[in-house]
N, C-alpha and C positions, 0 to 999 in steps of 0.2 A: 284128248283132256279138254273137258270140258271146266273153266272157271266159275266157281260160283258167286253168284253177285255180291258186294260190298255191299252193308250197309250202313248208313250212317247217323247218330241220334243227333239230334239238336237239341242241346241245353238253351232255357233261356232262360238268364238270371237279370232280377230287376233289382239295378243298381238303385242308388239312393240320389234322385237331383233336389232341385230348387225346390220344387211344386208339392211333393212329399214329404220336404225336413223338416216343416213344423209338427208335421205329426207326429214326426220321432220324436221329435226335443220335450213335445208334450206327453208321449208316451212314456218316455225318459221318467221326468219330472212327475207322472200320476205314481212308476213300480215305483222308483227307488223313494219317495216321497211316503208312500202309502207303509214302504218297508222300515222306514225310518221310526214313523209314529207308534205302530203297531208294536215294534221291538222298544221301542223308547217307553211307553208308554209301561209297559210290561214288564220292562228293567228296570226304571228307575222305582217302580211301584215294590218291587222285590228286594233293592237296592238300602232301601226306607227302611225294611223289616229288620233284615241284615245287617244293619248299621244299628239297630236299637237295641240287640238282640246279643245275648250271650250260650253259648256252647258249645261242649266239647269238638264236632266234627266240624264246627267255621273256619278253622285254617284250611282244611284240607280240601271242601268247597272252594274256597279262596283260589286253592292251589289249581285246582279243574278249571274253575274259569278261566284262569291268566293262559291257563294250559291250549286253551279253546279260542284266545286270540286268532294264533294261526292256523285255524280250520280250512283244509283243503273247499274250495269251491266246486271240484268236481265229485269231490264226496257226497260233498249239499246234494248238488245236481242229482248225482249217481242215485242218494235215497230219496230224494225227491221225485226224482222220475218215476223209482219202482212203485210209491208210495199211492200216484196221479195214476196209474199207468191200468188198464181194464182190470187185471186180475190185485191191484193194493190194493191198501185197507183204504183209501180214497179215489178209490177208480169211480164211483156212482155221481162224484160230484162234475165228471166230463172238466176239469183242470188241467189237461196237460196239453201244452202246447197254449198256454190262455196267459191274459196278464197276469189270472189271480194265481197261478201255481207259481208265474217270475215272484210276483210280492210275498210268497210260501217260500221259496228259496232264499232272495235274500233276506226276511226276515229271520230267517234260522242265521243264516250266515252272520248277522249284525247285532244278532241278540246276546253273545257272550262277553262283544265287548264296550256295548252301552253298559252294560250291568258291572261288568270290571271297572271300568271307569268311574263310575258313578257310585259305585259300592265305597270305594278308595275317599272320594270325595265326600261324603256325608259321612268317613268316619273322622273325617278331620275337622268336623264341626266336635268340638270336644264339651267333654261332660260340664266342665263349668257355664258354657252357654246351653246347655238343652236346664243346668239348675236354674236360670236368670229365666227362662221360659215359666219356669212352671211357681215362679216366683212372680212375672206378670200375669199370674193367673188366666195367662191363654188357656184355649178349650186344646183338643187331642188334633184338630183338624188345624186351628191360626199354628198350634208349634209344627208341624207337620212342613207349611208352605214356609215357615221362619227357616226351618233345617234348610229347604229346598235352594232358597234366596241368600242363606248363610255359604251353603256347596255350588252356588252358582254358576261359575266359573270353569267347576272341575264337572258338574251335570253340561255344562254348554262347550265342553270341549268333547264330555263322552260321544252328547250327538251329533260334531260334527265331523269324527270320525269313525259313525257309522253309516251317516250318510256320503262320505266321501268316497267308505269303502264298497255302498250298494251302486251306487252312479257309476264306479270304475269298474262294478264287476262284469263279466265276459262269460267266463267257464259255464256258471251256474245255470245263467238267466237263455244259454245259448242252446245247453244239453235242454231244461223245460220249455222254454217258450219256443225252441224251434230257430229262429228271425226270419217267421213267417211276413213277407211286406206289408203291408197295412194291416197287420194283425200284433206281431208281437215281436218287432224288428227295433230295438232300442239304436242307443247311440254307440256303446261301445262294441256291439254286433255288427254295426254299420261302416266303423273302421278295419273290423274283422274283414268281410263283404269288399271292401272297396279294395283292399291293401291285396284279396285272394283274384280279384281281377284285374290288376295290374294297375290302377287307378291310383298311387303313393299320394299325389296333390288335394285329390279330393277327400281321401283321408286323414290327412292332413289337418284340412281344415275344419274336417267335423272334429277330431280331436280339439281342435283350437275353442271351437264353441261348446265343448261339454266343459273344457278348462274354463272360461267365462262362465259360463254356469256357475261351477265350483266358487268360484271366486264372490260372484255376487252371493249366494244363499251362503256363504261362511262372512262374511262382512256383516249380510241382514243380521243373521244368528247373536254374533259378536255385539252387534249393537244391544240387543235385547239387554245386556250385561249393567247396561247402565241407564234402565231404567230402576224406578225406585217404587217399587209396588209396595211397599209399605212404610212410606214417607210420615201421612197423613195416619196411619190406622193407630186405634188406642185398644190398649187390653187390659181386662180386668174391669171397667168400668160398671158392665153390666151385672158384676157382684157389687158393686160400693153400692153404700148407703148414704143418703142425706141427712138423716135423724144423728143429732147428739146424743154420743154415746153419756151413760149412767157414770158417776165417779168410783174409780175402782184404785186397787192398791195392788201391785202383782209384782213379788220377790222372790230373786234364786240365790241359793248360795252354795260356794264350792262347784261352780260352773264347769264341766270339761268340755269339749267342742272337738269332735273328731271325722275327719273326711278321708274316706279311702284307705283307712285305717288307718291313716297319718294325724297325731293330737297337733290341733292348732293351737285352741286355748286349754292350758293346763287346768287352772283355778282364781277364777273369778267371780266376784258375787254381784246381782243387776238386780234392779229395781226400778219398776215402771207406773207409773201412777197418771190418774186421767182426773180429770173435774172439770 
């Protein structure tokens, strides 16, 4: 009885070494940073609109947003993979197994987190502060920037949470990017690769690099909270007149002041004159 010759297949695994580690670090920052910027711009803009509007379905939308905080990365990876595949709705872009596809997956993943935290921070800017901004004769653009400035701590936390989840994510980027050496490999997928081939010491070193990068970015973003953007800014001066007023005399009798349905001043008389 003749025995068939055995065939052996040699698999080549490109592990991470010191020569391409810098490329992996840069690719990680580009991918996660781009996703954080895209998700942050859209989410913060939408949060400003939602925080300054009142409608019946608002609590429902808030609940849905908070429920999506725990959006599973593998679910996002599958959805984006199907959309970017050859027969998918975005198949013509040829973004499967590319950095662009990974950015899309991470953007979708962190968008609800940045939206929910920013929304809550902007809603804490009380209506009294908004009234003060109107009295200051600030333009709508200035009011938006001032509201963001007042809620800067919550918005900063939202951005850090989004970036932290994006840079530490592995499931979606592994499915969409494919962990291709020199093309889509990032730090988290490198840790998975090194662990799978038994190089645990290298995996720990890469994980330490990822932690150091996260700490540096976190301290840098936190530092932005202490910058006073509007310390020397003036509002309302563009509409002020330097010409003297003509003599006038205005009086009110039995004046009643209410705010939000609450009576602040019951009855008073007021007279204003200028000469």
